[in-house]
N, C-alpha and C positions, 0 to 999 in steps of 0.2 A: 327505750322511750322514744314517744312521738315526737319528731321534729318538724316544724314547720318554717318555710322560709319567704322572708319578706326583702324585695329592693326596694332599695330608698336613698334618697339625698338628705332629706331632714334641714332644710336649709330656709328657716330653722324648724326644728321640730315644734309642733302645734297641736291644737285639740283635735283636731281631724287624724293628725299621725296617731294619737295617743287612742282615737276611737278605731282606727284600722289596727292597732296590734291587739286589743282586746277583741275585737270580732274577728281578728284571724285565730288566734287561739281558741276561740268558741267553736267557730266553723270548722276547723281542721281537730279539733279535741286534742291539742299540743300541749305537751310538758313542757317545750321551749322553743323559745322566738328566736330564729338566728336572722339577724338584719346583715345583708351584703350593702355597704353604703359606699359612694361616690367619695374619693378624697377630697383634697382642697379646690379640684376644678370639677364643673358637671358637665352632665350632658348636652345641655345647650350652649356650651362654649362660654359661660362665665365663672367667675369666682365665686366661692360660697362665701357667705357675708361672715361666717366665723369659722375657725380652723376645724379639720375634722376632729380633734381631742375633744373640742369644745362639743361638737355635735354627738360625740360618742358619749360624754356626761349625760346629755340631755335623754338619749335614747336608754341609756340602763336604769336612768331616775325615773323613767316612766313604763316600763314593764318590760323591755328588751333582753334577752338572758347573754345574748353574743351578737359583737359588732365585727365583722370582717370586712376589710377594705375591698372595693373594687379598684383595680390598678388603673391609671390614668389613661393606659392605651385602649381599654374597654370604656370607661366612664366616659370619655369625651367623645365618643364616636357615635354613629346613627343606631336608631333603634336595634336592627339584627345583631352587629357585632356587640351593642351594649349588652342584650339579652344572653348571648352566648356565652360570653364572659361571666354575668351572675348564674346563669343555671350550672355551670360548669364546677362553680365553687361551692355552690349549693347541693350538687349532688357529690361532691367530694366529702364536705361536712357529713353527709349521712342526713340529708334533708328526705320528710318521707312527703310533704305538698309545699306548695308554694301558694301563696295567697296575695292577689294584686287588686287594687280598685281601679276598676274601669268605668267607663259610662254606659256601658251596656248591662253590666251585672249578669249575666248570664254565661255561664261556662261553655254550654252546650254550644252557643254561637261562635266561640272560638276554636273549639274543635271541630266541629261542622267546616267552618272556613277552612282550616287547615287541611282537611281531607280533600275538600272542593279544589283547593287552588294545587294541592299534589296531583289530582287527576288530570291538572289541565296544565302543567307546570310551564311547559314549552311554549303554548300559545299565551299564557299569562306573562312570562318573560319577554316575550316578542311584542308585546301591548306597552310594557314598561318602557323597552326601549324607544319606541315610537312616541311615546308622550314625552319622553326626556328629550328626543330630538326636536320636538315642537316647543320647548324652551319650557315645561312643567317642572315645578319642584318635583323633589322625590317623593315626599308625602301624596302630592296630588296626583303623581304619575302613578302610584300604588293605585290610588281611589279609582282613578278613571281607568286602570287596565282591567280591575274587577268588574266594574261596571259594563264594559264590553263583555267581559267571559261571562256574567250573568245579568242580563237585561231584565229579567222578570222578577227576579228577589235580590234583595239586599240584606244578606245574612248578617254583616256586621259592618257599622260605618267605621271605614279606614280613614277618614280624615279627623278623626278626634284623636289626640295625642294618647291618653291611656289605653284606648281600645287598640292603637298601633303597637304598643310596647306590649301588652298584652298577648297580643296574637303573636309577636315574637318572643316570648316567653313559651307559650305553648308548643311554636315551631321547635325552637332550640330543645326543648324535652325529648321530642320525637326524633330528631334528627341527632341526638348525642346518645339516644337510648336510655335515658335518665329515669330512674325508678320514682319519679316524682309525679303527684297526682295535684292538676292545676284547680285552684278555686278562684273566682273572685268574687268581690262586693263592690256593689253600686255606690259611685261618688253623689254624694248629696249635698246638698244647700251651697257649699263654696265650689266654684269651677276653677281650672288650672289657672288662666287670666285675669281674673277678677282683680282690680286694681286698688279696690276700697275696703276698709277694715267694717266690717257689718256691726249691726248691734247685738247680734246673736254668738254664739261662743265659737262659732265655725268659721274659721276666715282663710283664704287661700294662701298660699307661700308667698306667691307674688306681690300681694296686698301688704302683709306683714315685712317683708325686704324693702318695698316702697317706702313704708314707714319708718322704717328703722331708719334707711339710710338718709331721709330729710330731716326726721329728729333727732338724729345721732344720739345723745345719752337720754333723752326723755323718753322713757318706755311705757308712760301709762295708758297710751291709747290702745297697747298691744296687749294689755295686762290680762283682760278677760278673754282671749283667744289662744291663750298657750297658758300650757301648766306651770304651776309655782315654781316648779324646779327649772323650767326653761326662762322663766322671767329671772329668776335669779342667776342664772349662767350667763345669758346675756348682762346683766348689770355688771357682774364680775368682769366678763370680756371688756367692756368698754373703759373699766378702770385699769386692766391689765396689759390692753394691747392699743389702748388709744382712741380706736375706733372700729367701723365695720367695714370690711375691704367690699370693693366694687369696681367695675371696668372705669370707671373715671378717675379713679387714684392710678389705675395701671397704664392709661392712657399714654401718658409722655413716654415710659418705656418703650410702647408699639410703636408710637411715632420715630423715635429714634433707631428701633430696629429697623423698620421698613426703610429709611431715609439712608442708613448706613451698610445694608447688603446690597451686594450686587444682584441683578435681576437672574443670573443664572442659579443662585444660591436660592433666590426666594422662591422659583420655580422647583425645586425639591422640595419645599414645605409642603407636608400633608394638607389636602384639600384644595391644593394651587391647581386649577384646571381652567382650561380654555381661557388662557391670559387675565386670571384673577388677579395674579401677580402684578400685572402691569397696570391694572386697573387701580388697586390700592396704591399703588407707588405714585399714580398721577393724583389721584383725589386727596390722600393724606397731607399732603403738602399745604394746603388751604384750609384745613381742618383746625379747630381747636379744641375739639371734645370728641369723646367715644359716640356719644349720639349723635352728633353730626356726621362724622365718620360713616356711622351705619345707616344713615339715612341717604346719604350721596352713593353709598356702595350697591343699596338695594335695588334689584332689579325683579320682573317677574319670574325669572329663572330660577334666582338664588334665594331659598328662604331668610329670614334674619338668624334662625338658628345656625346655617349653614355658613353663613359669614362670621357670626362670630366665633364658631369653632375655627374657620380659616384665620382668624386674627390671634386666637388662642395659641394655636400651633406656630404661627409666627412668632407671638411673643416668646413661647417656650421653644423653640428652634428645632421642632418636632417634626422630622422628616418623611416622607412615603416610604422610604427603607425601613425606618424604625417602626412604622405600622404595619409592616408588611408581617402580619402576626397570622400563627394559627389561631383562628376565631375560636373554636370550640375546645380548648383547654386554658383555663388561667394556669401558670406554671407553679403556683407557690399560694399559700394562704397566709395570710397575714392578719393576725389578730389586734384589732383594736382597743377593745374592752369586753369586760364579763363580769357578770355577778356571781356567786357562789355557787348556782346551779349549772351556769354555764360554764364555771372552770371544772368543776368534776366531769361534766360530759367531755369536755375537750381533753382531759387528760385520759381520759378511756378510749375517746376517738381517734387519737393521734397516731396510734399504732397501726389502724387501717389505712391511713392516709397514703395515696401513690404519688403526692407532691409535696415539698417541703413545707414544714410548719413554722413562721417565723414570729418572734416577738417584737424585734427591731430590724432595721432594713442592713443594719450593719453585719447580719449574722447569715447574708445571703449575696453573692456577685452574680446578677442577672441583668441583662439590657431594660428590662421593666422597671427594676430598680434604680436604673441609671437615670431613667426617664423621670420616673417618679420625684427624684432628688431635685431635678434639675426644676421641675415645674412645681415644687416647694419653695426653691430659691426664688422664682420667678413671683409666686403667690406673695410672699413677704415683701416686695417692692411697694413703695408708697409710703410704709410703715416708717417709724422712727428707727434709726440702726439698731438701736437697744432691742426692738421687738423684731427686727430683722433676724438678730443673731439668735434670738429665742426661738423662732419659729423654725429655722434652719438647724438648729441643734435638737430642737424636738424631734425632727424629722429622723435624724440618725439614732437617737439616744433613748426616745420615749418609749418606756414600757408599755405593755398593754394596761389601760385602767380597769382598776379591779374593784368592785362595789361588796363588800360583804353583807347582803342581805338576798 
Protein backbone atom coordinates (compact mmCIF):
# COMPACT_ATOMS: atom_id res chain seq x y z
CA UNK A 1 0.00 0.00 0.00
CA UNK A 2 1.12 3.56 -0.67
CA UNK A 3 1.45 5.39 2.66
CA UNK A 4 1.88 9.15 2.94
CA UNK A 5 2.72 10.99 6.13
CA UNK A 6 1.72 14.41 7.41
CA UNK A 7 3.03 16.14 10.54
CA UNK A 8 0.34 18.06 12.40
CA UNK A 9 -0.88 19.74 15.58
CA UNK A 10 -4.57 20.25 14.71
CA UNK A 11 -5.11 22.96 17.30
CA UNK A 12 -7.92 22.57 16.35
CA UNK A 13 -8.63 20.72 13.08
CA UNK A 14 -10.16 23.15 10.55
CA UNK A 15 -11.13 23.36 6.87
CA UNK A 16 -7.58 24.18 5.82
CA UNK A 17 -6.41 20.96 7.46
CA UNK A 18 -9.15 18.97 5.74
CA UNK A 19 -8.00 20.42 2.41
CA UNK A 20 -4.40 19.49 3.22
CA UNK A 21 -5.38 15.87 3.96
CA UNK A 22 -7.23 15.54 0.66
CA UNK A 23 -4.54 17.30 -1.38
CA UNK A 24 -1.86 15.11 0.23
CA UNK A 25 -3.73 11.97 -0.79
CA UNK A 26 -4.11 13.24 -4.33
CA UNK A 27 -0.58 14.62 -4.75
CA UNK A 28 1.10 11.43 -3.49
CA UNK A 29 -1.51 8.98 -4.81
CA UNK A 30 -1.77 7.59 -1.28
CA UNK A 31 -3.94 4.73 -0.06
CA UNK A 32 -3.42 5.69 3.60
CA UNK A 33 -2.64 8.97 5.36
CA UNK A 34 -0.68 8.74 8.62
CA UNK A 35 -0.67 11.85 10.80
CA UNK A 36 2.13 12.29 13.33
CA UNK A 37 0.48 14.63 15.83
CA UNK A 38 1.83 16.54 18.83
CA UNK A 39 0.32 15.59 22.17
CA UNK A 40 -1.14 17.97 24.75
CA UNK A 41 1.66 20.55 24.37
CA UNK A 42 2.81 22.03 21.08
CA UNK A 43 5.94 23.21 19.30
CA UNK A 44 5.43 26.89 20.15
CA UNK A 45 5.43 26.02 23.84
CA UNK A 46 1.69 26.29 24.41
CA UNK A 47 -1.04 23.90 25.53
CA UNK A 48 -3.42 22.53 22.92
CA UNK A 49 -6.88 23.99 23.46
CA UNK A 50 -8.35 20.47 23.56
CA UNK A 51 -6.77 17.16 24.48
CA UNK A 52 -4.88 14.85 22.12
CA UNK A 53 -7.82 12.44 22.17
CA UNK A 54 -10.31 15.05 21.05
CA UNK A 55 -7.99 16.19 18.26
CA UNK A 56 -7.50 12.56 17.20
CA UNK A 57 -11.26 12.17 16.78
CA UNK A 58 -11.36 15.30 14.63
CA UNK A 59 -8.58 13.97 12.39
CA UNK A 60 -10.05 10.49 11.93
CA UNK A 61 -13.47 11.94 11.17
CA UNK A 62 -12.00 14.08 8.39
CA UNK A 63 -10.02 11.54 6.38
CA UNK A 64 -6.85 10.68 8.33
CA UNK A 65 -6.39 6.90 8.63
CA UNK A 66 -3.86 6.64 11.48
CA UNK A 67 -2.85 9.14 14.18
CA UNK A 68 0.49 8.61 15.97
CA UNK A 69 1.68 10.76 18.86
CA UNK A 70 4.83 12.85 18.53
CA UNK A 71 6.25 12.64 22.09
CA UNK A 72 6.68 15.76 24.23
CA UNK A 73 10.49 15.53 23.99
CA UNK A 74 10.22 16.11 20.21
CA UNK A 75 6.95 18.05 19.96
CA UNK A 76 8.08 20.96 22.16
CA UNK A 77 11.46 21.53 20.51
CA UNK A 78 12.78 23.82 17.80
CA UNK A 79 12.16 22.87 14.18
CA UNK A 80 15.20 20.64 13.66
CA UNK A 81 14.50 18.28 16.56
CA UNK A 82 10.74 18.39 15.96
CA UNK A 83 11.31 17.27 12.36
CA UNK A 84 13.83 14.57 13.28
CA UNK A 85 11.34 12.92 15.63
CA UNK A 86 8.47 13.10 13.16
CA UNK A 87 10.47 11.72 10.23
CA UNK A 88 11.81 8.82 12.32
CA UNK A 89 8.23 7.82 13.17
CA UNK A 90 7.07 8.04 9.55
CA UNK A 91 10.10 6.02 8.45
CA UNK A 92 9.34 3.29 10.99
CA UNK A 93 5.66 3.14 10.05
CA UNK A 94 6.55 2.63 6.38
CA UNK A 95 5.56 5.97 4.85
CA UNK A 96 6.74 6.35 1.26
CA UNK A 97 6.14 10.10 1.17
CA UNK A 98 5.49 13.17 3.28
CA UNK A 99 3.38 16.13 2.21
CA UNK A 100 3.64 19.42 4.09
CA UNK A 101 2.25 22.90 3.63
CA UNK A 102 4.69 25.73 2.96
CA UNK A 103 4.82 29.33 1.92
CA UNK A 104 7.01 28.23 -1.02
CA UNK A 105 4.94 25.42 -2.53
CA UNK A 106 7.92 24.20 -4.60
CA UNK A 107 9.68 21.09 -3.29
CA UNK A 108 12.71 21.63 -5.56
CA UNK A 109 13.54 24.77 -3.57
CA UNK A 110 13.81 22.73 -0.36
CA UNK A 111 16.02 20.06 -1.93
CA UNK A 112 18.22 22.65 -3.67
CA UNK A 113 18.63 24.53 -0.39
CA UNK A 114 19.57 21.36 1.50
CA UNK A 115 22.23 20.47 -1.07
CA UNK A 116 23.56 24.02 -1.12
CA UNK A 117 23.85 24.28 2.66
CA UNK A 118 25.34 20.79 2.91
CA UNK A 119 28.05 21.84 0.47
CA UNK A 120 28.88 24.92 2.57
CA UNK A 121 28.00 23.44 5.97
CA UNK A 122 31.08 24.58 7.91
CA UNK A 123 30.80 28.19 6.77
CA UNK A 124 27.02 28.19 7.24
CA UNK A 125 27.30 27.00 10.86
CA UNK A 126 29.99 29.61 11.52
CA UNK A 127 27.69 32.37 10.24
CA UNK A 128 24.86 31.08 12.45
CA UNK A 129 27.07 31.25 15.55
CA UNK A 130 28.19 34.77 14.63
CA UNK A 131 24.57 35.90 14.31
CA UNK A 132 23.60 34.29 17.61
CA UNK A 133 26.46 36.08 19.38
CA UNK A 134 25.10 39.36 18.01
CA UNK A 135 21.81 38.66 19.75
CA UNK A 136 19.80 37.35 16.79
CA UNK A 137 17.02 34.85 17.49
CA UNK A 138 17.68 31.37 16.09
CA UNK A 139 15.28 31.72 13.10
CA UNK A 140 16.76 35.12 12.22
CA UNK A 141 20.27 33.70 12.60
CA UNK A 142 19.43 30.96 10.09
CA UNK A 143 18.05 33.46 7.58
CA UNK A 144 20.99 35.83 8.09
CA UNK A 145 23.54 33.02 7.70
CA UNK A 146 22.01 31.91 4.43
CA UNK A 147 21.97 35.45 3.02
CA UNK A 148 25.68 35.75 3.81
CA UNK A 149 26.31 32.40 2.19
CA UNK A 150 24.46 33.21 -1.02
CA UNK A 151 24.17 36.93 -1.61
CA UNK A 152 23.05 36.57 -5.22
CA UNK A 153 20.14 34.16 -4.97
CA UNK A 154 17.58 33.52 -2.26
CA UNK A 155 16.59 29.91 -2.90
CA UNK A 156 14.06 29.72 -0.08
CA UNK A 157 12.81 32.24 2.50
CA UNK A 158 13.83 30.72 5.84
CA UNK A 159 12.19 33.51 7.83
CA UNK A 160 8.76 31.92 7.24
CA UNK A 161 7.58 29.28 9.77
CA UNK A 162 6.32 26.59 7.40
CA UNK A 163 9.31 26.93 5.09
CA UNK A 164 11.59 26.42 8.11
CA UNK A 165 9.75 23.24 9.15
CA UNK A 166 9.67 21.98 5.58
CA UNK A 167 13.41 22.47 5.17
CA UNK A 168 14.04 20.47 8.34
CA UNK A 169 11.74 17.65 7.17
CA UNK A 170 13.81 17.39 4.00
CA UNK A 171 17.05 17.60 5.98
CA UNK A 172 15.89 14.86 8.37
CA UNK A 173 14.96 12.59 5.45
CA UNK A 174 18.46 12.88 3.97
CA UNK A 175 20.27 12.59 7.30
CA UNK A 176 18.29 9.53 8.41
CA UNK A 177 18.52 7.88 5.03
CA UNK A 178 14.74 7.53 5.08
CA UNK A 179 13.09 6.15 1.94
CA UNK A 180 10.53 8.97 1.97
CA UNK A 181 9.78 11.28 -0.94
CA UNK A 182 8.96 14.87 0.13
CA UNK A 183 6.08 16.85 -1.40
CA UNK A 184 4.78 20.30 -0.52
CA UNK A 185 1.55 22.21 -1.02
CA UNK A 186 1.46 25.99 -1.07
CA UNK A 187 -0.46 27.53 1.81
CA UNK A 188 -3.25 29.76 0.54
CA UNK A 189 -5.71 32.30 1.97
CA UNK A 190 -5.17 32.10 5.74
CA UNK A 191 -1.65 32.66 7.04
CA UNK A 192 -0.24 31.14 10.22
CA UNK A 193 -0.53 34.22 12.45
CA UNK A 194 -3.85 35.67 11.15
CA UNK A 195 -5.90 36.86 14.14
CA UNK A 196 -9.40 37.37 12.72
CA UNK A 197 -11.97 34.86 11.47
CA UNK A 198 -12.53 35.62 7.76
CA UNK A 199 -15.80 35.52 5.83
CA UNK A 200 -14.53 32.68 3.62
CA UNK A 201 -14.17 29.07 4.78
CA UNK A 202 -10.39 28.92 5.39
CA UNK A 203 -9.13 30.44 8.65
CA UNK A 204 -5.87 30.14 10.55
CA UNK A 205 -5.76 27.96 13.65
CA UNK A 206 -4.53 31.05 15.55
CA UNK A 207 -7.70 33.01 14.76
CA UNK A 208 -9.91 30.04 15.66
CA UNK A 209 -8.15 29.56 19.00
CA UNK A 210 -8.37 33.25 19.88
CA UNK A 211 -12.09 33.22 19.11
CA UNK A 212 -12.78 30.02 21.06
CA UNK A 213 -10.91 31.22 24.14
CA UNK A 214 -12.67 34.58 24.13
CA UNK A 215 -16.15 33.27 23.41
CA UNK A 216 -15.83 30.04 25.40
CA UNK A 217 -18.98 28.03 24.71
CA UNK A 218 -20.41 30.21 21.94
CA UNK A 219 -18.96 28.50 18.86
CA UNK A 220 -21.17 29.96 16.14
CA UNK A 221 -18.50 32.39 14.89
CA UNK A 222 -16.21 29.54 13.82
CA UNK A 223 -18.84 27.16 12.42
CA UNK A 224 -18.13 28.02 8.75
CA UNK A 225 -14.34 27.48 9.02
CA UNK A 226 -14.29 23.99 10.55
CA UNK A 227 -15.76 20.65 9.45
CA UNK A 228 -19.06 19.69 11.08
CA UNK A 229 -17.29 16.88 12.94
CA UNK A 230 -14.84 19.36 14.48
CA UNK A 231 -17.65 21.71 15.44
CA UNK A 232 -19.50 18.88 17.17
CA UNK A 233 -16.37 17.66 18.93
CA UNK A 234 -15.57 21.16 20.22
CA UNK A 235 -19.16 21.49 21.48
CA UNK A 236 -18.94 18.14 23.24
CA UNK A 237 -15.56 19.05 24.71
CA UNK A 238 -16.83 22.20 26.40
CA UNK A 239 -19.61 20.16 28.00
CA UNK A 240 -17.33 17.36 29.17
CA UNK A 241 -14.22 19.34 30.16
CA UNK A 242 -15.65 22.68 31.28
CA UNK A 243 -13.70 24.88 28.83
CA UNK A 244 -10.69 25.14 26.53
CA UNK A 245 -7.13 25.03 27.84
CA UNK A 246 -4.73 27.97 27.41
CA UNK A 247 -1.72 29.55 29.10
CA UNK A 248 -3.65 31.97 31.30
CA UNK A 249 -5.28 29.03 33.09
CA UNK A 250 -1.84 27.53 33.74
CA UNK A 251 -0.13 30.79 34.68
CA UNK A 252 -0.74 30.59 38.48
CA UNK A 253 0.97 27.19 38.54
CA UNK A 254 3.92 28.50 36.54
CA UNK A 255 4.27 31.43 38.93
CA UNK A 256 4.16 29.13 41.94
CA UNK A 257 6.77 26.86 40.37
CA UNK A 258 9.18 29.72 39.64
CA UNK A 259 8.81 31.39 43.03
CA UNK A 260 9.29 28.17 45.02
CA UNK A 261 12.21 26.70 43.05
CA UNK A 262 15.83 27.42 43.93
CA UNK A 263 17.88 29.18 41.27
CA UNK A 264 20.31 26.28 40.85
CA UNK A 265 17.37 24.00 40.05
CA UNK A 266 15.77 26.45 37.62
CA UNK A 267 19.12 26.62 35.86
CA UNK A 268 18.80 22.90 35.09
CA UNK A 269 15.52 23.44 33.21
CA UNK A 270 15.74 22.91 29.47
CA UNK A 271 16.10 26.21 27.53
CA UNK A 272 17.39 28.02 30.66
CA UNK A 273 20.39 29.76 29.12
CA UNK A 274 22.33 32.98 29.72
CA UNK A 275 20.60 33.84 32.98
CA UNK A 276 17.05 33.36 31.70
CA UNK A 277 16.17 31.66 34.99
CA UNK A 278 17.22 34.81 36.88
CA UNK A 279 15.24 37.03 34.54
CA UNK A 280 11.99 35.11 34.94
CA UNK A 281 12.37 34.92 38.73
CA UNK A 282 12.81 38.68 38.91
CA UNK A 283 10.00 39.60 36.52
CA UNK A 284 7.31 37.10 37.48
CA UNK A 285 6.93 38.53 40.99
CA UNK A 286 5.10 41.61 39.74
CA UNK A 287 3.11 40.09 36.87
CA UNK A 288 -0.53 39.05 37.07
CA UNK A 289 -0.97 37.20 33.77
CA UNK A 290 0.97 35.07 31.33
CA UNK A 291 0.60 37.72 28.63
CA UNK A 292 2.12 40.35 30.92
CA UNK A 293 4.99 38.04 31.85
CA UNK A 294 5.79 37.29 28.22
CA UNK A 295 5.74 40.97 27.25
CA UNK A 296 8.26 41.71 30.00
CA UNK A 297 10.45 38.68 29.23
CA UNK A 298 10.61 39.41 25.51
CA UNK A 299 13.90 40.74 24.13
CA UNK A 300 15.42 41.02 20.67
CA UNK A 301 17.50 37.93 21.41
CA UNK A 302 14.66 35.62 22.41
CA UNK A 303 11.60 34.93 20.29
CA UNK A 304 8.17 34.65 21.88
CA UNK A 305 8.19 30.95 20.96
CA UNK A 306 11.55 30.30 22.63
CA UNK A 307 10.35 31.99 25.83
CA UNK A 308 7.06 30.09 25.81
CA UNK A 309 8.97 26.82 25.54
CA UNK A 310 11.17 27.81 28.46
CA UNK A 311 8.05 28.60 30.51
CA UNK A 312 6.51 25.28 29.50
CA UNK A 313 9.58 23.25 30.47
CA UNK A 314 9.66 25.13 33.78
CA UNK A 315 6.01 24.25 34.41
CA UNK A 316 6.58 20.58 33.57
CA UNK A 317 9.98 20.47 35.31
CA UNK A 318 11.67 19.17 32.16
CA UNK A 319 15.43 19.30 32.56
CA UNK A 320 18.35 19.60 30.17
CA UNK A 321 19.36 16.06 31.07
CA UNK A 322 15.94 14.70 30.07
CA UNK A 323 16.14 16.47 26.73
CA UNK A 324 19.63 15.15 25.98
CA UNK A 325 18.10 12.68 23.58
CA UNK A 326 19.07 10.83 20.46
CA UNK A 327 17.42 13.25 18.06
CA UNK A 328 17.11 11.00 15.01
CA UNK A 329 15.06 8.17 16.49
CA UNK A 330 11.77 8.02 18.35
CA UNK A 331 12.09 4.96 20.64
CA UNK A 332 8.47 3.81 20.32
CA UNK A 333 5.30 4.33 18.31
CA UNK A 334 2.16 5.23 20.22
CA UNK A 335 -1.07 4.90 18.25
CA UNK A 336 -3.69 7.45 19.28
CA UNK A 337 -6.32 6.35 16.80
CA UNK A 338 -7.12 4.69 13.47
CA UNK A 339 -9.98 3.80 11.19
CA UNK A 340 -10.68 0.35 9.76
CA UNK A 341 -8.19 0.74 6.90
CA UNK A 342 -5.50 2.06 9.24
CA UNK A 343 -6.11 -0.77 11.69
CA UNK A 344 -5.57 -3.38 8.98
CA UNK A 345 -2.35 -1.70 7.90
CA UNK A 346 -0.97 -1.50 11.46
CA UNK A 347 -1.80 -5.17 12.00
CA UNK A 348 0.44 -6.07 9.05
CA UNK A 349 3.13 -3.44 9.66
CA UNK A 350 3.79 -4.08 13.36
CA UNK A 351 5.84 -7.21 12.61
CA UNK A 352 8.36 -5.08 10.69
CA UNK A 353 8.81 -2.36 13.32
CA UNK A 354 12.21 -1.96 14.97
CA UNK A 355 10.73 -0.11 17.97
CA UNK A 356 7.86 -1.04 20.31
CA UNK A 357 4.29 -0.32 19.19
CA UNK A 358 2.16 0.71 22.18
CA UNK A 359 -1.54 1.32 22.62
CA UNK A 360 -1.33 2.67 26.18
CA UNK A 361 1.68 4.08 28.01
CA UNK A 362 1.25 1.54 30.80
CA UNK A 363 2.67 -1.00 28.32
CA UNK A 364 6.16 0.55 28.28
CA UNK A 365 8.64 1.84 30.85
CA UNK A 366 10.74 4.53 29.17
CA UNK A 367 12.06 7.99 30.19
CA UNK A 368 10.04 9.61 27.37
CA UNK A 369 6.89 8.05 28.80
CA UNK A 370 7.64 9.44 32.25
CA UNK A 371 8.05 12.92 30.77
CA UNK A 372 4.81 12.51 28.80
CA UNK A 373 2.89 11.48 31.91
CA UNK A 374 4.19 14.45 33.90
CA UNK A 375 3.33 16.80 31.06
CA UNK A 376 -0.27 15.53 30.95
CA UNK A 377 -0.61 16.01 34.70
CA UNK A 378 0.47 19.63 34.21
CA UNK A 379 -1.88 20.01 31.23
CA UNK A 380 -4.80 19.06 33.48
CA UNK A 381 -4.11 21.97 35.87
CA UNK A 382 -6.64 24.77 35.80
CA UNK A 383 -9.52 22.37 35.24
CA UNK A 384 -11.96 21.24 37.97
CA UNK A 385 -10.64 18.29 40.00
CA UNK A 386 -13.00 15.83 38.31
CA UNK A 387 -11.67 16.87 34.88
CA UNK A 388 -8.07 16.68 36.08
CA UNK A 389 -8.64 13.12 37.22
CA UNK A 390 -10.22 12.22 33.88
CA UNK A 391 -7.36 13.66 31.83
CA UNK A 392 -4.70 11.90 33.92
CA UNK A 393 -6.55 8.58 33.78
CA UNK A 394 -6.89 8.91 30.01
CA UNK A 395 -3.14 9.34 29.65
CA UNK A 396 -2.49 5.98 31.29
CA UNK A 397 -5.45 3.89 30.21
CA UNK A 398 -7.08 5.35 27.08
CA UNK A 399 -6.82 2.82 24.23
CA UNK A 400 -6.46 4.00 20.64
CA UNK A 401 -9.64 5.54 19.23
CA UNK A 402 -11.13 3.22 16.59
CA UNK A 403 -13.51 4.52 13.96
CA UNK A 404 -15.08 1.75 11.91
CA UNK A 405 -15.48 3.22 8.44
